[in-house]
Every structure is written in structure tokens, then in C-alpha cells.
CHARMM-style PDB file with segment names, atoms N, HN, CA, C and O in Angstrom:
ATOM      1  N   MET     1      29.126  -2.827  -7.996  1.00  0.00      PROA
ATOM      2  CA  MET     1      27.735  -2.589  -7.669  1.00  0.00      PROA
ATOM      3  C   MET     1      27.412  -1.119  -7.918  1.00  0.00      PROA
ATOM      4  O   MET     1      28.198  -0.242  -7.560  1.00  0.00      PROA
ATOM      5  N   ALA     2      26.285  -0.852  -8.517  1.00  0.00      PROA
ATOM      6  HN  ALA     2      25.646  -1.564  -8.808  1.00  0.00      PROA
ATOM      7  CA  ALA     2      25.883   0.515  -8.825  1.00  0.00      PROA
ATOM      8  C   ALA     2      25.449   1.226  -7.543  1.00  0.00      PROA
ATOM      9  O   ALA     2      24.854   0.631  -6.644  1.00  0.00      PROA
ATOM     10  N   ALA     3      25.767   2.512  -7.496  1.00  0.00      PROA
ATOM     11  HN  ALA     3      26.251   2.995  -8.226  1.00  0.00      PROA
ATOM     12  CA  ALA     3      25.373   3.312  -6.336  1.00  0.00      PROA
ATOM     13  C   ALA     3      23.868   3.535  -6.347  1.00  0.00      PROA
ATOM     14  O   ALA     3      23.249   3.690  -7.400  1.00  0.00      PROA
ATOM     15  N   LYS     4      23.290   3.546  -5.135  1.00  0.00      PROA
ATOM     16  HN  LYS     4      23.792   3.420  -4.279  1.00  0.00      PROA
ATOM     17  CA  LYS     4      21.856   3.800  -5.035  1.00  0.00      PROA
ATOM     18  C   LYS     4      21.598   5.275  -5.322  1.00  0.00      PROA
ATOM     19  O   LYS     4      22.350   6.141  -4.876  1.00  0.00      PROA
ATOM     20  N   PRO     5      20.539   5.556  -6.064  1.00  0.00      PROA
ATOM     21  CA  PRO     5      20.226   6.966  -6.306  1.00  0.00      PROA
ATOM     22  C   PRO     5      19.801   7.629  -5.000  1.00  0.00      PROA
ATOM     23  O   PRO     5      19.191   7.002  -4.134  1.00  0.00      PROA
ATOM     24  N   LYS     6      20.139   8.917  -4.879  1.00  0.00      PROA
ATOM     25  HN  LYS     6      20.634   9.427  -5.583  1.00  0.00      PROA
ATOM     26  CA  LYS     6      19.733   9.644  -3.686  1.00  0.00      PROA
ATOM     27  C   LYS     6      18.229   9.863  -3.734  1.00  0.00      PROA
ATOM     28  O   LYS     6      17.655  10.145  -4.787  1.00  0.00      PROA
ATOM     29  N   ILE     7      17.613   9.729  -2.585  1.00  0.00      PROA
ATOM     30  HN  ILE     7      18.079   9.500  -1.730  1.00  0.00      PROA
ATOM     31  CA  ILE     7      16.164   9.880  -2.518  1.00  0.00      PROA
ATOM     32  C   ILE     7      15.828  11.295  -2.043  1.00  0.00      PROA
ATOM     33  O   ILE     7      16.452  11.826  -1.124  1.00  0.00      PROA
ATOM     34  N   ASN     8      14.851  11.872  -2.678  1.00  0.00      PROA
ATOM     35  HN  ASN     8      14.345  11.441  -3.424  1.00  0.00      PROA
ATOM     36  CA  ASN     8      14.297  13.135  -2.227  1.00  0.00      PROA
ATOM     37  C   ASN     8      13.103  12.758  -1.354  1.00  0.00      PROA
ATOM     38  O   ASN     8      12.054  12.362  -1.863  1.00  0.00      PROA
ATOM     39  N   VAL     9      13.267  12.881  -0.060  1.00  0.00      PROA
ATOM     40  HN  VAL     9      14.119  13.202   0.353  1.00  0.00      PROA
ATOM     41  CA  VAL     9      12.248  12.416   0.878  1.00  0.00      PROA
ATOM     42  C   VAL     9      10.928  13.141   0.649  1.00  0.00      PROA
ATOM     43  O   VAL     9       9.864  12.525   0.713  1.00  0.00      PROA
ATOM     44  N   GLU    10      10.988  14.424   0.386  1.00  0.00      PROA
ATOM     45  HN  GLU    10      11.853  14.924   0.334  1.00  0.00      PROA
ATOM     46  CA  GLU    10       9.756  15.187   0.163  1.00  0.00      PROA
ATOM     47  C   GLU    10       8.986  14.649  -1.042  1.00  0.00      PROA
ATOM     48  O   GLU    10       7.771  14.462  -0.974  1.00  0.00      PROA
ATOM     49  N   LYS    11       9.694  14.401  -2.143  1.00  0.00      PROA
ATOM     50  HN  LYS    11      10.681  14.552  -2.198  1.00  0.00      PROA
ATOM     51  CA  LYS    11       9.029  13.871  -3.335  1.00  0.00      PROA
ATOM     52  C   LYS    11       8.530  12.447  -3.108  1.00  0.00      PROA
ATOM     53  O   LYS    11       7.456  12.078  -3.582  1.00  0.00      PROA
ATOM     54  N   ALA    12       9.308  11.651  -2.385  1.00  0.00      PROA
ATOM     55  HN  ALA    12      10.181  11.950  -2.000  1.00  0.00      PROA
ATOM     56  CA  ALA    12       8.885  10.283  -2.087  1.00  0.00      PROA
ATOM     57  C   ALA    12       7.618  10.295  -1.248  1.00  0.00      PROA
ATOM     58  O   ALA    12       6.704   9.504  -1.480  1.00  0.00      PROA
ATOM     59  N   PHE    13       7.566  11.196  -0.272  1.00  0.00      PROA
ATOM     60  HN  PHE    13       8.309  11.839  -0.084  1.00  0.00      PROA
ATOM     61  CA  PHE    13       6.382  11.290   0.580  1.00  0.00      PROA
ATOM     62  C   PHE    13       5.173  11.731  -0.233  1.00  0.00      PROA
ATOM     63  O   PHE    13       4.070  11.221  -0.037  1.00  0.00      PROA
ATOM     64  N   GLU    14       5.379  12.682  -1.149  1.00  0.00      PROA
ATOM     65  HN  GLU    14       6.275  13.096  -1.308  1.00  0.00      PROA
ATOM     66  CA  GLU    14       4.279  13.126  -2.015  1.00  0.00      PROA
ATOM     67  C   GLU    14       3.763  11.973  -2.867  1.00  0.00      PROA
ATOM     68  O   GLU    14       2.556  11.812  -3.045  1.00  0.00      PROA
ATOM     69  N   GLU    15       4.692  11.171  -3.394  1.00  0.00      PROA
ATOM     70  HN  GLU    15       5.673  11.302  -3.250  1.00  0.00      PROA
ATOM     71  CA  GLU    15       4.275  10.030  -4.208  1.00  0.00      PROA
ATOM     72  C   GLU    15       3.522   9.001  -3.356  1.00  0.00      PROA
ATOM     73  O   GLU    15       2.541   8.412  -3.810  1.00  0.00      PROA
ATOM     74  N   LEU    16       3.984   8.792  -2.130  1.00  0.00      PROA
ATOM     75  HN  LEU    16       4.781   9.271  -1.762  1.00  0.00      PROA
ATOM     76  CA  LEU    16       3.273   7.889  -1.228  1.00  0.00      PROA
ATOM     77  C   LEU    16       1.858   8.393  -0.947  1.00  0.00      PROA
ATOM     78  O   LEU    16       0.911   7.608  -0.908  1.00  0.00      PROA
ATOM     79  N   GLU    17       1.718   9.704  -0.752  1.00  0.00      PROA
ATOM     80  HN  GLU    17       2.487  10.343  -0.784  1.00  0.00      PROA
ATOM     81  CA  GLU    17       0.388  10.279  -0.536  1.00  0.00      PROA
ATOM     82  C   GLU    17      -0.503  10.067  -1.754  1.00  0.00      PROA
ATOM     83  O   GLU    17      -1.695   9.790  -1.618  1.00  0.00      PROA
ATOM     84  N   SER    18       0.076  10.199  -2.935  1.00  0.00      PROA
ATOM     85  HN  SER    18       1.045  10.424  -3.045  1.00  0.00      PROA
ATOM     86  CA  SER    18      -0.669   9.994  -4.173  1.00  0.00      PROA
ATOM     87  C   SER    18      -1.134   8.543  -4.290  1.00  0.00      PROA
ATOM     88  O   SER    18      -2.269   8.274  -4.682  1.00  0.00      PROA
ATOM     89  N   ILE    19      -0.256   7.627  -3.950  1.00  0.00      PROA
ATOM     90  HN  ILE    19       0.667   7.846  -3.631  1.00  0.00      PROA
ATOM     91  CA  ILE    19      -0.605   6.196  -3.992  1.00  0.00      PROA
ATOM     92  C   ILE    19      -1.712   5.903  -2.990  1.00  0.00      PROA
ATOM     93  O   ILE    19      -2.665   5.185  -3.293  1.00  0.00      PROA
ATOM     94  N   THR    20      -1.577   6.466  -1.794  1.00  0.00      PROA
ATOM     95  HN  THR    20      -0.802   7.049  -1.548  1.00  0.00      PROA
ATOM     96  CA  THR    20      -2.603   6.266  -0.769  1.00  0.00      PROA
ATOM     97  C   THR    20      -3.948   6.801  -1.247  1.00  0.00      PROA
ATOM     98  O   THR    20      -4.978   6.150  -1.066  1.00  0.00      PROA
ATOM     99  N   ALA    21      -3.942   7.977  -1.854  1.00  0.00      PROA
ATOM    100  HN  ALA    21      -3.106   8.505  -2.002  1.00  0.00      PROA
ATOM    101  CA  ALA    21      -5.187   8.572  -2.365  1.00  0.00      PROA
ATOM    102  C   ALA    21      -5.800   7.680  -3.439  1.00  0.00      PROA
ATOM    103  O   ALA    21      -7.021   7.530  -3.491  1.00  0.00      PROA
ATOM    104  N   TRP    22      -4.973   7.088  -4.292  1.00  0.00      PROA
ATOM    105  HN  TRP    22      -3.981   7.209  -4.249  1.00  0.00      PROA
ATOM    106  CA  TRP    22      -5.475   6.199  -5.348  1.00  0.00      PROA
ATOM    107  C   TRP    22      -6.215   5.019  -4.718  1.00  0.00      PROA
ATOM    108  O   TRP    22      -7.304   4.654  -5.161  1.00  0.00      PROA
ATOM    109  N   PHE    23      -5.615   4.422  -3.677  1.00  0.00      PROA
ATOM    110  HN  PHE    23      -4.730   4.718  -3.317  1.00  0.00      PROA
ATOM    111  CA  PHE    23      -6.264   3.288  -3.018  1.00  0.00      PROA
ATOM    112  C   PHE    23      -7.549   3.716  -2.305  1.00  0.00      PROA
ATOM    113  O   PHE    23      -8.530   2.974  -2.286  1.00  0.00      PROA
ATOM    114  N   GLU    24      -7.536   4.907  -1.725  1.00  0.00      PROA
ATOM    115  HN  GLU    24      -6.739   5.510  -1.741  1.00  0.00      PROA
ATOM    116  CA  GLU    24      -8.716   5.391  -1.018  1.00  0.00      PROA
ATOM    117  C   GLU    24      -9.891   5.650  -1.961  1.00  0.00      PROA
ATOM    118  O   GLU    24     -11.046   5.599  -1.538  1.00  0.00      PROA
ATOM    119  N   ARG    25      -9.607   5.925  -3.223  1.00  0.00      PROA
ATOM    120  HN  ARG    25      -8.669   5.966  -3.566  1.00  0.00      PROA
ATOM    121  CA  ARG    25     -10.680   6.127  -4.201  1.00  0.00      PROA
ATOM    122  C   ARG    25     -11.402   4.815  -4.510  1.00  0.00      PROA
ATOM    123  O   ARG    25     -12.497   4.815  -5.071  1.00  0.00      PROA
ATOM    124  N   GLY    26     -10.781   3.710  -4.141  1.00  0.00      PROA
ATOM    125  HN  GLY    26      -9.891   3.709  -3.686  1.00  0.00      PROA
ATOM    126  CA  GLY    26     -11.420   2.412  -4.316  1.00  0.00      PROA
ATOM    127  C   GLY    26     -11.386   1.893  -5.740  1.00  0.00      PROA
ATOM    128  O   GLY    26     -12.250   1.107  -6.129  1.00  0.00      PROA
ATOM    129  N   GLU    27     -10.408   2.316  -6.525  1.00  0.00      PROA
ATOM    130  HN  GLU    27      -9.707   2.955  -6.210  1.00  0.00      PROA
ATOM    131  CA  GLU    27     -10.300   1.792  -7.884  1.00  0.00      PROA
ATOM    132  C   GLU    27      -9.990   0.302  -7.814  1.00  0.00      PROA
ATOM    133  O   GLU    27      -9.340  -0.161  -6.878  1.00  0.00      PROA
ATOM    134  N   VAL    28     -10.456  -0.438  -8.803  1.00  0.00      PROA
ATOM    135  HN  VAL    28     -10.985  -0.062  -9.564  1.00  0.00      PROA
ATOM    136  CA  VAL    28     -10.415  -1.891  -8.708  1.00  0.00      PROA
ATOM    137  C   VAL    28      -9.462  -2.533  -9.719  1.00  0.00      PROA
ATOM    138  O   VAL    28      -9.578  -3.730  -9.985  1.00  0.00      PROA
ATOM    139  N   ASP    29      -8.561  -1.803 -10.266  1.00  0.00      PROA
ATOM    140  HN  ASP    29      -8.466  -0.831 -10.050  1.00  0.00      PROA
ATOM    141  CA  ASP    29      -7.602  -2.369 -11.216  1.00  0.00      PROA
ATOM    142  C   ASP    29      -6.532  -3.118 -10.414  1.00  0.00      PROA
ATOM    143  O   ASP    29      -5.620  -2.502  -9.863  1.00  0.00      PROA
ATOM    144  N   LEU    30      -6.649  -4.433 -10.355  1.00  0.00      PROA
ATOM    145  HN  LEU    30      -7.390  -4.932 -10.803  1.00  0.00      PROA
ATOM    146  CA  LEU    30      -5.755  -5.232  -9.519  1.00  0.00      PROA
ATOM    147  C   LEU    30      -4.298  -5.153  -9.959  1.00  0.00      PROA
ATOM    148  O   LEU    30      -3.399  -5.072  -9.122  1.00  0.00      PROA
ATOM    149  N   ASP    31      -4.063  -5.177 -11.263  1.00  0.00      PROA
ATOM    150  HN  ASP    31      -4.793  -5.243 -11.943  1.00  0.00      PROA
ATOM    151  CA  ASP    31      -2.683  -5.097 -11.754  1.00  0.00      PROA
ATOM    152  C   ASP    31      -2.054  -3.757 -11.376  1.00  0.00      PROA
ATOM    153  O   ASP    31      -0.916  -3.705 -10.910  1.00  0.00      PROA
ATOM    154  N   GLU    32      -2.797  -2.690 -11.581  1.00  0.00      PROA
ATOM    155  HN  GLU    32      -3.721  -2.732 -11.960  1.00  0.00      PROA
ATOM    156  CA  GLU    32      -2.301  -1.355 -11.234  1.00  0.00      PROA
ATOM    157  C   GLU    32      -2.128  -1.249  -9.719  1.00  0.00      PROA
ATOM    158  O   GLU    32      -1.150  -0.679  -9.236  1.00  0.00      PROA
ATOM    159  N   GLY    33      -3.078  -1.800  -8.982  1.00  0.00      PROA
ATOM    160  HN  GLY    33      -3.873  -2.264  -9.374  1.00  0.00      PROA
ATOM    161  CA  GLY    33      -2.984  -1.784  -7.523  1.00  0.00      PROA
ATOM    162  C   GLY    33      -1.747  -2.503  -7.016  1.00  0.00      PROA
ATOM    163  O   GLY    33      -1.096  -2.039  -6.080  1.00  0.00      PROA
ATOM    164  N   LEU    34      -1.424  -3.616  -7.619  1.00  0.00      PROA
ATOM    165  HN  LEU    34      -1.953  -3.993  -8.380  1.00  0.00      PROA
ATOM    166  CA  LEU    34      -0.237  -4.365  -7.225  1.00  0.00      PROA
ATOM    167  C   LEU    34       1.027  -3.559  -7.501  1.00  0.00      PROA
ATOM    168  O   LEU    34       1.945  -3.535  -6.681  1.00  0.00      PROA
ATOM    169  N   LYS    35       1.073  -2.902  -8.653  1.00  0.00      PROA
ATOM    170  HN  LYS    35       0.328  -2.921  -9.319  1.00  0.00      PROA
ATOM    171  CA  LYS    35       2.237  -2.061  -8.995  1.00  0.00      PROA
ATOM    172  C   LYS    35       2.368  -0.908  -8.007  1.00  0.00      PROA
ATOM    173  O   LYS    35       3.465  -0.599  -7.544  1.00  0.00      PROA
ATOM    174  N   LYS    36       1.246  -0.279  -7.689  1.00  0.00      PROA
ATOM    175  HN  LYS    36       0.354  -0.530  -8.065  1.00  0.00      PROA
ATOM    176  CA  LYS    36       1.275   0.850  -6.758  1.00  0.00      PROA
ATOM    177  C   LYS    36       1.661   0.386  -5.352  1.00  0.00      PROA
ATOM    178  O   LYS    36       2.396   1.078  -4.648  1.00  0.00      PROA
ATOM    179  N   PHE    37       1.171  -0.774  -4.950  1.00  0.00      PROA
ATOM    180  HN  PHE    37       0.573  -1.336  -5.522  1.00  0.00      PROA
ATOM    181  CA  PHE    37       1.516  -1.331  -3.648  1.00  0.00      PROA
ATOM    182  C   PHE    37       3.024  -1.578  -3.563  1.00  0.00      PROA
ATOM    183  O   PHE    37       3.664  -1.216  -2.576  1.00  0.00      PROA
ATOM    184  N   GLU    38       3.580  -2.191  -4.595  1.00  0.00      PROA
ATOM    185  HN  GLU    38       3.060  -2.485  -5.396  1.00  0.00      PROA
ATOM    186  CA  GLU    38       5.015  -2.466  -4.616  1.00  0.00      PROA
ATOM    187  C   GLU    38       5.822  -1.167  -4.588  1.00  0.00      PROA
ATOM    188  O   GLU    38       6.806  -1.060  -3.857  1.00  0.00      PROA
ATOM    189  N   ARG    39       5.405  -0.193  -5.379  1.00  0.00      PROA
ATOM    190  HN  ARG    39       4.606  -0.281  -5.973  1.00  0.00      PROA
ATOM    191  CA  ARG    39       6.103   1.102  -5.413  1.00  0.00      PROA
ATOM    192  C   ARG    39       6.026   1.775  -4.039  1.00  0.00      PROA
ATOM    193  O   ARG    39       7.002   2.363  -3.571  1.00  0.00      PROA
ATOM    194  N   GLY    40       4.875   1.684  -3.410  1.00  0.00      PROA
ATOM    195  HN  GLY    40       4.082   1.206  -3.790  1.00  0.00      PROA
ATOM    196  CA  GLY    40       4.716   2.266  -2.085  1.00  0.00      PROA
ATOM    197  C   GLY    40       5.673   1.644  -1.075  1.00  0.00      PROA
ATOM    198  O   GLY    40       6.264   2.348  -0.256  1.00  0.00      PROA
ATOM    199  N   LEU    41       5.822   0.331  -1.134  1.00  0.00      PROA
ATOM    200  HN  LEU    41       5.342  -0.241  -1.799  1.00  0.00      PROA
ATOM    201  CA  LEU    41       6.758  -0.341  -0.227  1.00  0.00      PROA
ATOM    202  C   LEU    41       8.202   0.073  -0.523  1.00  0.00      PROA
ATOM    203  O   LEU    41       9.000   0.251   0.397  1.00  0.00      PROA
ATOM    204  N   GLU    42       8.534   0.225  -1.806  1.00  0.00      PROA
ATOM    205  HN  GLU    42       7.886   0.081  -2.553  1.00  0.00      PROA
ATOM    206  CA  GLU    42       9.882   0.682  -2.176  1.00  0.00      PROA
ATOM    207  C   GLU    42      10.149   2.079  -1.614  1.00  0.00      PROA
ATOM    208  O   GLU    42      11.208   2.338  -1.043  1.00  0.00      PROA
ATOM    209  N   LEU    43       9.179   2.967  -1.785  1.00  0.00      PROA
ATOM    210  HN  LEU    43       8.318   2.756  -2.249  1.00  0.00      PROA
ATOM    211  CA  LEU    43       9.334   4.340  -1.293  1.00  0.00      PROA
ATOM    212  C   LEU    43       9.447   4.372   0.225  1.00  0.00      PROA
ATOM    213  O   LEU    43      10.289   5.082   0.777  1.00  0.00      PROA
ATOM    214  N   ALA    44       8.595   3.600   0.898  1.00  0.00      PROA
ATOM    215  HN  ALA    44       7.912   3.024   0.450  1.00  0.00      PROA
ATOM    216  CA  ALA    44       8.629   3.567   2.359  1.00  0.00      PROA
ATOM    217  C   ALA    44       9.980   3.042   2.859  1.00  0.00      PROA
ATOM    218  O   ALA    44      10.534   3.570   3.823  1.00  0.00      PROA
ATOM    219  N   ALA    45      10.502   2.012   2.209  1.00  0.00      PROA
ATOM    220  HN  ALA    45      10.052   1.582   1.426  1.00  0.00      PROA
ATOM    221  CA  ALA    45      11.796   1.459   2.607  1.00  0.00      PROA
ATOM    222  C   ALA    45      12.916   2.480   2.385  1.00  0.00      PROA
ATOM    223  O   ALA    45      13.809   2.617   3.220  1.00  0.00      PROA
ATOM    224  N   ALA    46      12.865   3.187   1.266  1.00  0.00      PROA
ATOM    225  HN  ALA    46      12.140   3.075   0.588  1.00  0.00      PROA
ATOM    226  CA  ALA    46      13.885   4.194   0.972  1.00  0.00      PROA
ATOM    227  C   ALA    46      13.821   5.341   1.982  1.00  0.00      PROA
ATOM    228  O   ALA    46      14.855   5.835   2.432  1.00  0.00      PROA
ATOM    229  N   CYS    47      12.616   5.757   2.331  1.00  0.00      PROA
ATOM    230  HN  CYS    47      11.776   5.356   1.965  1.00  0.00      PROA
ATOM    231  CA  CYS    47      12.460   6.832   3.321  1.00  0.00      PROA
ATOM    232  C   CYS    47      12.963   6.366   4.692  1.00  0.00      PROA
ATOM    233  O   CYS    47      13.614   7.127   5.408  1.00  0.00      PROA
ATOM    234  N   LYS    48      12.666   5.135   5.049  1.00  0.00      PROA
ATOM    235  HN  LYS    48      12.137   4.516   4.468  1.00  0.00      PROA
ATOM    236  CA  LYS    48      13.113   4.585   6.320  1.00  0.00      PROA
ATOM    237  C   LYS    48      14.640   4.542   6.376  1.00  0.00      PROA
ATOM    238  O   LYS    48      15.243   4.882   7.394  1.00  0.00      PROA
ATOM    239  N   GLU    49      15.252   4.122   5.277  1.00  0.00      PROA
ATOM    240  HN  GLU    49      14.762   3.846   4.450  1.00  0.00      PROA
ATOM    241  CA  GLU    49      16.715   4.066   5.207  1.00  0.00      PROA
ATOM    242  C   GLU    49      17.321   5.463   5.335  1.00  0.00      PROA
ATOM    243  O   GLU    49      18.303   5.658   6.051  1.00  0.00      PROA
ATOM    244  N   LYS    50      16.730   6.429   4.638  1.00  0.00      PROA
ATOM    245  HN  LYS    50      15.932   6.271   4.057  1.00  0.00      PROA
ATOM    246  CA  LYS    50      17.221   7.809   4.697  1.00  0.00      PROA
ATOM    247  C   LYS    50      17.076   8.360   6.107  1.00  0.00      PROA
ATOM    248  O   LYS    50      17.980   9.032   6.604  1.00  0.00      PROA
ATOM    249  N   LEU    51      15.955   8.085   6.754  1.00  0.00      PROA
ATOM    250  HN  LEU    51      15.220   7.539   6.350  1.00  0.00      PROA
ATOM    251  CA  LEU    51      15.742   8.546   8.116  1.00  0.00      PROA
ATOM    252  C   LEU    51      16.793   7.953   9.058  1.00  0.00      PROA
ATOM    253  O   LEU    51      17.306   8.649   9.934  1.00  0.00      PROA
ATOM    254  N   ALA    52      17.109   6.682   8.880  1.00  0.00      PROA
ATOM    255  HN  ALA    52      16.692   6.117   8.168  1.00  0.00      PROA
ATOM    256  CA  ALA    52      18.137   6.038   9.710  1.00  0.00      PROA
ATOM    257  C   ALA    52      19.493   6.716   9.497  1.00  0.00      PROA
ATOM    258  O   ALA    52      20.240   6.920  10.454  1.00  0.00      PROA
ATOM    259  N   GLU    53      19.815   7.066   8.243  1.00  0.00      PROA
ATOM    260  HN  GLU    53      19.208   6.901   7.466  1.00  0.00      PROA
ATOM    261  CA  GLU    53      21.073   7.767   7.958  1.00  0.00      PROA
ATOM    262  C   GLU    53      21.110   9.111   8.680  1.00  0.00      PROA
ATOM    263  O   GLU    53      22.125   9.488   9.265  1.00  0.00      PROA
ATOM    264  N   ILE    54      19.996   9.821   8.629  1.00  0.00      PROA
ATOM    265  HN  ILE    54      19.172   9.515   8.154  1.00  0.00      PROA
ATOM    266  CA  ILE    54      19.932  11.135   9.273  1.00  0.00      PROA
ATOM    267  C   ILE    54      20.046  10.994  10.789  1.00  0.00      PROA
ATOM    268  O   ILE    54      20.737  11.781  11.436  1.00  0.00      PROA
ATOM    269  N   GLU    55      19.375  10.001  11.354  1.00  0.00      PROA
ATOM    270  HN  GLU    55      18.814   9.361  10.828  1.00  0.00      PROA
ATOM    271  CA  GLU    55      19.463   9.778  12.797  1.00  0.00      PROA
ATOM    272  C   GLU    55      20.902   9.461  13.207  1.00  0.00      PROA
ATOM    273  O   GLU    55      21.371   9.941  14.239  1.00  0.00      PROA
ATOM    274  N   ASN    56      21.601   8.660  12.407  1.00  0.00      PROA
ATOM    275  HN  ASN    56      21.220   8.270  11.568  1.00  0.00      PROA
ATOM    276  CA  ASN    56      23.002   8.347  12.699  1.00  0.00      PROA
ATOM    277  C   ASN    56      23.867   9.590  12.633  1.00  0.00      PROA
ATOM    278  O   ASN    56      24.745   9.785  13.473  1.00  0.00      PROA
ATOM    279  N   LYS    57      23.624  10.428  11.641  1.00  0.00      PROA
ATOM    280  HN  LYS    57      22.910  10.269  10.959  1.00  0.00      PROA
ATOM    281  CA  LYS    57      24.395  11.666  11.486  1.00  0.00      PROA
ATOM    282  C   LYS    57      24.148  12.599  12.669  1.00  0.00      PROA
ATOM    283  O   LYS    57      25.084  13.213  13.181  1.00  0.00      PROA
ATOM    284  N   VAL    58      22.890  12.708  13.104  1.00  0.00      PROA
ATOM    285  HN  VAL    58      22.130  12.210  12.688  1.00  0.00      PROA
ATOM    286  CA  VAL    58      22.566  13.543  14.263  1.00  0.00      PROA
ATOM    287  C   VAL    58      23.296  13.014  15.502  1.00  0.00      PROA
ATOM    288  O   VAL    58      23.832  13.797  16.286  1.00  0.00      PROA
ATOM    289  N   SER    59      23.317  11.709  15.676  1.00  0.00      PROA
ATOM    290  HN  SER    59      22.882  11.073  15.039  1.00  0.00      PROA
ATOM    291  CA  SER    59      24.028  11.107  16.819  1.00  0.00      PROA
ATOM    292  C   SER    59      25.515  11.437  16.767  1.00  0.00      PROA
ATOM    293  O   SER    59      26.123  11.757  17.788  1.00  0.00      PROA
ATOM    294  N   GLU    60      26.099  11.358  15.572  1.00  0.00      PROA
ATOM    295  HN  GLU    60      25.606  11.098  14.742  1.00  0.00      PROA
ATOM    296  CA  GLU    60      27.520  11.691  15.411  1.00  0.00      PROA
ATOM    297  C   GLU    60      27.773  13.143  15.769  1.00  0.00      PROA
ATOM    298  O   GLU    60      28.752  13.449  16.451  1.00  0.00      PROA
ATOM    299  N   ILE    61      26.918  14.031  15.326  1.00  0.00      PROA
ATOM    300  HN  ILE    61      26.123  13.783  14.773  1.00  0.00      PROA
ATOM    301  CA  ILE    61      27.082  15.459  15.607  1.00  0.00      PROA
ATOM    302  C   ILE    61      26.947  15.719  17.104  1.00  0.00      PROA
ATOM    303  O   ILE    61      27.714  16.494  17.675  1.00  0.00      PROA
ATOM    304  N   LYS    62      25.976  15.073  17.734  1.00  0.00      PROA
ATOM    305  HN  LYS    62      25.353  14.444  17.269  1.00  0.00      PROA
ATOM    306  CA  LYS    62      25.783  15.256  19.166  1.00  0.00      PROA
ATOM    307  C   LYS    62      27.000  14.772  19.942  1.00  0.00      PROA
ATOM    308  O   LYS    62      27.419  15.421  20.901  1.00  0.00      PROA
ATOM    309  N   LYS    63      27.578  13.628  19.537  1.00  0.00      PROA
ATOM    310  HN  LYS    63      27.238  13.100  18.759  1.00  0.00      PROA
ATOM    311  CA  LYS    63      28.771  13.097  20.210  1.00  0.00      PROA
ATOM    312  C   LYS    63      29.940  14.068  20.037  1.00  0.00      PROA
ATOM    313  O   LYS    63      30.719  14.287  20.964  1.00  0.00      PROA
ATOM    314  N   LYS    64      30.049  14.640  18.849  1.00  0.00      PROA
ATOM    315  HN  LYS    64      29.416  14.462  18.096  1.00  0.00      PROA
ATOM    316  CA  LYS    64      31.150  15.559  18.544  1.00  0.00      PROA
ATOM    317  C   LYS    64      31.106  16.772  19.463  1.00  0.00      PROA
ATOM    318  O   LYS    64      32.152  17.267  19.883  1.00  0.00      PROA
ATOM    319  N   PHE    65      29.920  17.252  19.778  1.00  0.00      PROA
ATOM    320  HN  PHE    65      29.070  16.850  19.437  1.00  0.00      PROA
ATOM    321  CA  PHE    65      29.781  18.456  20.579  1.00  0.00      PROA
ATOM    322  C   PHE    65      29.328  18.173  22.009  1.00  0.00      PROA
ATOM    323  O   PHE    65      28.910  19.082  22.726  1.00  0.00      PROA
ATOM    324  N   ASP    66      29.412  16.919  22.412  1.00  0.00      PROA
ATOM    325  HN  ASP    66      29.752  16.181  21.829  1.00  0.00      PROA
ATOM    326  CA  ASP    66      28.929  16.517  23.732  1.00  0.00      PROA
ATOM    327  C   ASP    66      29.645  17.240  24.876  1.00  0.00      PROA
ATOM    328  O   ASP    66      29.003  17.635  25.849  1.00  0.00      PROA
ATOM    329  N   GLY    67      30.920  17.410  24.776  1.00  0.00      PROA
ATOM    330  HN  GLY    67      31.442  17.089  23.986  1.00  0.00      PROA
ATOM    331  CA  GLY    67      31.676  18.029  25.865  1.00  0.00      PROA
ATOM    332  C   GLY    67      31.838  19.532  25.722  1.00  0.00      PROA
ATOM    333  O   GLY    67      32.537  20.156  26.520  1.00  0.00      PROA
ATOM    334  N   VAL    68      31.217  20.112  24.738  1.00  0.00      PROA
ATOM    335  HN  VAL    68      30.648  19.606  24.089  1.00  0.00      PROA
ATOM    336  CA  VAL    68      31.418  21.551  24.480  1.00  0.00      PROA
ATOM    337  C   VAL    68      30.559  22.383  25.387  1.00  0.00      PROA
ATOM    338  OT1 VAL    68      30.595  23.612  25.315  1.00  0.00      PROA
TER     339      VAL     68
END
């Protein structure tokens, strides 16, 4: 299985903001809208996964230094 590419959360968030702005402009291209919607869900899922990894790492670090 191929390794998942690392996500740059800042860039993903910027792209999500761009997608949101596109929808807010009210453009009516349904095919493009569907592609942007799907991409937005992909980005949101990747950011959520990255956040979970970071939360787990923070928990590990806190446990490591809990008795210090």
C-alpha cells in the first residue's frame, strides 16, 4: 500500500477557504461545484486526521512528563 502524502494543514486550510469563497460567490457550475465539494471533504478529512495525530502526540508527551 502506498504511503499517504503528508498534509500541510496551513495550505489545506487555505484551499478550504478558497473553496468556501467560491461557493459564497454563488457560481452555478454544478460540475465544478461537485468537484470542489468533494475536494473540500477530502481536505477536511485530512485535516481532521492530522489533528487527531497531533492530539495523540500531545497526550503521549504529557504522559511522558506527568511525574516530572
